[in-house]
Legacy VTK file of the C-alpha trace (Angstrom):
# vtk DataFile Version 3.0
C-alpha trace
ASCII
DATASET POLYDATA
POINTS 324 float
-36.438 101.923 -67.054
-35.501 104.895 -64.890
-38.117 105.918 -62.333
-39.730 109.331 -62.756
-39.296 111.331 -59.562
-41.844 113.663 -57.997
-42.210 116.347 -55.352
-44.371 114.665 -52.698
-45.937 115.809 -49.453
-47.013 113.392 -46.733
-49.635 114.391 -44.153
-49.455 112.467 -40.887
-46.439 112.290 -38.589
-47.322 109.029 -36.834
-45.403 105.859 -37.486
-47.072 105.168 -40.825
-46.695 108.718 -42.069
-43.046 108.852 -41.047
-42.393 105.489 -42.683
-44.097 106.564 -45.920
-41.943 109.709 -45.991
-38.803 107.620 -45.455
-39.826 104.976 -48.003
-40.642 107.487 -50.734
-37.472 109.464 -50.021
-35.410 106.274 -50.256
-36.907 105.761 -53.736
-35.500 109.153 -54.747
-38.544 111.390 -54.507
-38.377 114.851 -52.906
-40.502 114.489 -49.761
-41.997 116.928 -47.265
-43.596 115.512 -44.097
-46.325 117.638 -42.514
-47.404 117.483 -38.877
-49.574 119.815 -36.824
-47.856 122.513 -34.742
-47.661 121.265 -31.154
-47.951 117.600 -32.115
-45.828 115.534 -29.734
-44.771 113.219 -32.527
-43.895 116.083 -34.839
-41.911 117.835 -32.148
-39.924 114.643 -31.595
-39.192 114.360 -35.319
-38.108 117.999 -35.526
-35.845 117.578 -32.508
-34.300 114.177 -33.277
-35.409 113.266 -36.861
-36.343 109.842 -35.531
-39.035 107.934 -33.688
-38.978 104.576 -31.920
-38.750 102.670 -35.215
-36.789 104.694 -37.752
-34.650 107.704 -38.572
-35.737 110.023 -41.355
-33.355 110.500 -44.276
-31.647 113.868 -44.437
-33.593 114.737 -47.579
-37.023 114.634 -45.900
-38.183 118.174 -45.136
-40.302 118.679 -42.007
-43.095 121.234 -42.139
-45.792 122.435 -39.715
-47.549 124.744 -42.190
-50.060 122.984 -44.416
-49.848 125.727 -47.030
-46.071 125.391 -47.179
-46.310 121.604 -47.363
-48.699 121.792 -50.324
-46.700 124.438 -52.180
-44.980 122.866 -55.157
-46.149 119.326 -54.328
-47.228 117.158 -57.244
-48.717 114.436 -55.052
-50.217 114.448 -51.558
-50.129 111.245 -49.493
-52.367 111.199 -46.411
-51.998 108.819 -43.464
-54.195 109.992 -40.588
-57.121 108.535 -38.598
-59.981 108.019 -41.039
-62.501 110.094 -39.095
-60.244 113.152 -39.409
-60.082 113.020 -43.195
-63.019 115.258 -44.051
-61.846 118.085 -41.785
-58.323 117.883 -43.208
-59.595 117.981 -46.775
-61.678 121.076 -46.032
-58.389 122.781 -45.151
-56.704 121.408 -48.260
-59.561 122.538 -50.491
-59.232 126.092 -49.155
-55.777 126.362 -50.732
-55.463 128.080 -54.097
-53.059 125.619 -55.691
-53.301 121.896 -55.049
-51.228 118.848 -56.006
-52.567 116.881 -58.964
-52.960 113.630 -57.035
-54.236 112.612 -53.602
-53.217 109.195 -52.254
-55.105 107.884 -49.206
-52.870 105.504 -47.276
-55.525 104.750 -44.672
-58.407 102.339 -44.109
-61.879 103.038 -42.843
-65.365 104.324 -43.571
-66.876 107.597 -42.432
-69.098 107.169 -39.383
-72.618 108.460 -39.929
-72.548 108.456 -43.701
-70.824 105.077 -44.187
-69.023 106.650 -47.143
-65.768 105.337 -48.512
-62.795 107.620 -47.966
-62.315 108.232 -51.693
-65.936 109.417 -51.823
-65.264 111.820 -48.950
-62.266 113.124 -50.891
-64.238 113.615 -54.091
-66.944 115.504 -52.196
-64.527 117.858 -50.479
-62.163 118.427 -53.393
-64.761 118.641 -56.151
-62.583 116.907 -58.715
-59.603 119.247 -58.244
-57.320 116.269 -57.525
-57.193 112.705 -58.827
-57.869 110.345 -55.923
-56.219 106.986 -55.282
-55.939 104.564 -52.372
-52.866 102.707 -51.084
-53.982 99.612 -49.159
-52.913 96.089 -48.298
-50.945 94.115 -45.705
-47.872 95.348 -43.893
-46.681 96.734 -40.585
-44.170 99.533 -40.125
-42.158 97.334 -37.764
-41.719 94.666 -40.450
-40.907 97.146 -43.205
-38.325 98.858 -41.016
-36.726 95.457 -40.468
-36.431 95.079 -44.244
-39.204 92.468 -44.589
-40.955 92.995 -47.962
-44.651 92.768 -48.734
-47.185 93.314 -51.509
-49.752 96.133 -51.481
-52.369 97.618 -53.815
-52.888 100.952 -55.537
-56.398 101.592 -56.835
-58.130 104.570 -58.394
-61.079 105.341 -60.627
-58.549 107.020 -62.933
-56.411 104.473 -64.811
-53.504 106.827 -65.715
-53.213 107.868 -62.064
-53.040 104.234 -61.016
-50.291 103.536 -63.558
-48.294 106.584 -62.480
-48.447 105.672 -58.803
-47.540 102.014 -59.234
-44.531 103.036 -61.318
-43.498 105.774 -58.881
-44.016 103.899 -55.616
-42.886 100.325 -56.346
-39.561 99.191 -54.955
-37.754 96.190 -53.526
-39.511 96.611 -50.165
-43.074 97.026 -51.460
-44.403 95.534 -54.675
-47.606 97.238 -55.760
-50.428 95.571 -57.642
-52.995 97.375 -59.780
-56.371 97.374 -58.047
-59.348 96.609 -60.271
-62.234 97.425 -57.917
-62.085 100.678 -55.959
-65.385 100.024 -54.178
-64.490 96.497 -53.117
-60.915 97.327 -52.185
-61.906 100.206 -49.913
-64.672 98.296 -48.166
-62.555 95.161 -47.815
-59.629 97.114 -46.392
-61.838 98.869 -43.862
-63.680 95.702 -42.835
-60.575 93.633 -42.132
-59.944 95.831 -39.082
-63.292 94.783 -37.629
-62.468 91.117 -38.179
-59.126 91.864 -36.516
-60.949 92.992 -33.378
-62.954 89.749 -33.410
-59.685 87.822 -33.695
-58.411 89.695 -30.654
-61.519 88.650 -28.749
-60.608 85.020 -29.486
-57.018 85.551 -28.332
-58.201 87.237 -25.139
-60.548 84.371 -24.390
-57.842 81.800 -25.062
-59.576 80.225 -28.084
-57.444 81.287 -31.085
-58.226 77.943 -32.749
-61.518 79.496 -33.871
-59.697 81.976 -36.113
-59.968 79.576 -39.042
-63.758 79.714 -38.871
-63.576 83.475 -38.326
-61.461 83.920 -41.448
-63.681 81.866 -43.736
-66.918 83.381 -42.476
-65.540 86.919 -42.261
-64.394 86.919 -45.868
-67.732 85.582 -47.058
-69.829 88.175 -45.262
-67.694 91.057 -46.517
-67.903 89.652 -50.054
-71.708 89.848 -49.740
-71.532 93.482 -48.665
-69.108 94.436 -51.451
-71.421 92.873 -54.028
-74.477 94.622 -52.582
-72.907 98.069 -52.934
-71.737 97.512 -56.497
-68.247 96.082 -56.106
-66.753 92.767 -57.158
-67.262 90.215 -54.353
-64.037 88.406 -55.236
-62.130 91.491 -54.051
-62.723 90.269 -50.498
-60.406 87.356 -51.273
-57.568 89.622 -52.401
-54.939 91.734 -50.647
-57.460 94.297 -49.425
-59.136 91.827 -47.051
-58.278 88.113 -46.841
-54.728 88.836 -47.995
-54.366 91.217 -45.041
-55.575 88.734 -42.435
-52.099 87.526 -41.438
-51.076 91.079 -40.571
-54.373 91.934 -38.872
-55.607 88.723 -37.184
-52.294 87.219 -36.061
-49.525 89.810 -35.883
-48.389 91.124 -32.488
-48.221 94.560 -34.191
-51.906 94.678 -35.168
-53.627 97.443 -33.217
-57.073 96.029 -33.944
-56.196 92.517 -32.788
-54.456 93.876 -29.697
-57.428 96.112 -28.937
-59.797 93.138 -29.111
-57.530 91.049 -26.905
-57.222 93.833 -24.334
-61.005 94.309 -24.343
-61.570 90.609 -23.724
-59.131 90.707 -20.802
-60.572 93.898 -19.348
-57.331 95.798 -19.972
-56.734 99.333 -21.233
-55.458 99.894 -24.762
-54.077 103.297 -25.622
-53.517 103.034 -29.392
-55.855 103.789 -32.284
-57.913 100.799 -33.469
-59.701 101.899 -36.651
-62.061 98.919 -36.515
-63.723 100.371 -33.401
-65.136 103.208 -35.526
-65.447 101.337 -38.804
-67.810 98.702 -37.405
-70.602 101.235 -36.901
-70.254 102.513 -40.460
-70.215 98.951 -41.804
-73.380 97.862 -40.029
-75.198 101.026 -41.093
-74.124 100.401 -44.680
-75.272 96.792 -44.407
-78.657 97.872 -43.062
-79.192 100.242 -45.994
-78.370 97.451 -48.431
-80.133 94.542 -46.706
-76.974 92.540 -46.013
-76.472 90.254 -43.010
-73.081 90.824 -41.283
-73.130 88.537 -38.237
-69.470 89.030 -37.283
-69.514 92.788 -37.677
-72.865 92.972 -35.888
-71.505 90.889 -33.042
-68.455 93.125 -32.642
-70.668 96.202 -32.627
-73.036 94.691 -30.059
-70.122 93.911 -27.756
-68.372 97.261 -28.098
-71.386 99.572 -28.142
-74.400 97.742 -26.724
-73.026 95.757 -23.800
-73.458 92.244 -25.241
-71.372 89.892 -23.092
-68.430 88.670 -25.097
-69.122 85.005 -24.266
-72.668 85.395 -25.631
-71.323 86.959 -28.820
-68.889 84.104 -29.436
-71.560 81.506 -28.724
-73.997 83.231 -31.079
-71.472 83.425 -33.911
-70.006 79.960 -33.772
-73.231 78.107 -32.975
-74.540 79.544 -36.227
-71.588 78.143 -38.156
-72.498 74.598 -37.100
-75.746 74.876 -39.061
-74.530 76.681 -42.156
-70.897 77.287 -43.084
-71.670 80.386 -45.121
LINES 1 325
324 0 1 2 3 4 5 6 7 8 9 10 11 12 13 14 15 16 17 18 19 20 21 22 23 24 25 26 27 28 29 30 31 32 33 34 35 36 37 38 39 40 41 42 43 44 45 46 47 48 49 50 51 52 53 54 55 56 57 58 59 60 61 62 63 64 65 66 67 68 69 70 71 72 73 74 75 76 77 78 79 80 81 82 83 84 85 86 87 88 89 90 91 92 93 94 95 96 97 98 99 100 101 102 103 104 105 106 107 108 109 110 111 112 113 114 115 116 117 118 119 120 121 122 123 124 125 126 127 128 129 130 131 132 133 134 135 136 137 138 139 140 141 142 143 144 145 146 147 148 149 150 151 152 153 154 155 156 157 158 159 160 161 162 163 164 165 166 167 168 169 170 171 172 173 174 175 176 177 178 179 180 181 182 183 184 185 186 187 188 189 190 191 192 193 194 195 196 197 198 199 200 201 202 203 204 205 206 207 208 209 210 211 212 213 214 215 216 217 218 219 220 221 222 223 224 225 226 227 228 229 230 231 232 233 234 235 236 237 238 239 240 241 242 243 244 245 246 247 248 249 250 251 252 253 254 255 256 257 258 259 260 261 262 263 264 265 266 267 268 269 270 271 272 273 274 275 276 277 278 279 280 281 282 283 284 285 286 287 288 289 290 291 292 293 294 295 296 297 298 299 300 301 302 303 304 305 306 307 308 309 310 311 312 313 314 315 316 317 318 319 320 321 322 323
């Protein structure tokens, strides 16, 4: 069956945003990539149409006006740091005409409120756009090398989910239909925190403990998902456990590399979403009476000065008494 093609706009000119624009253009969609005026990354794309990993197809239009990027777009795909989402959507909501669909290709929870990103979108857009999430394992470096992977599209609106899976699936990325928006969003956000913990283990030279980290991490996130109304088995799917290879082991994982650099006392200049997400997760757990020992340990190390050796001892001594 021939794919239906759409006019799409992508917000975010970092590596993920640029890759999404390239990927969707390669599928045949008409794509506009938006970046802020003065953005170093956007200026590089305008000047060279490439970054360190890829070259944009000729058909991808570059735009520094949000109004122009939204004009005529049927779908809006957003790939920016999660804590910037609400402010962006306030700008989007101020526009007179909006695309029908918003796709959040990002993982995190809002600090302070602990809200899922789709909830933030619904609050700011007031139902003017159907909201979906694009989550799951994969690194831009691997995709650019032609290495395929499986990812997930989820939405509270079933027709939107069907449309997006049909429109976005290709040989490089096979999309599955998500069945639990709550669990998929929380699981996707939480895996970045577990990734930081995995980096701690790498930095301390004890990566053999990642097996215990994986089994315990999945179980504690399953408890949280269930407590907030999601399906606990979602933690064992692509949103969380299925993303562990890319997040806990890959040399490309920003969260793992951040944790490793922290353990070694080194600087790390890239965004690690788990650094922010952990505070939202623990606040959410407190409100729902859920014990998150791994997430709590990461937060105590990053924000409250707990010595890393004490954190590791506390976590893995516990596992000797009770596996789950």
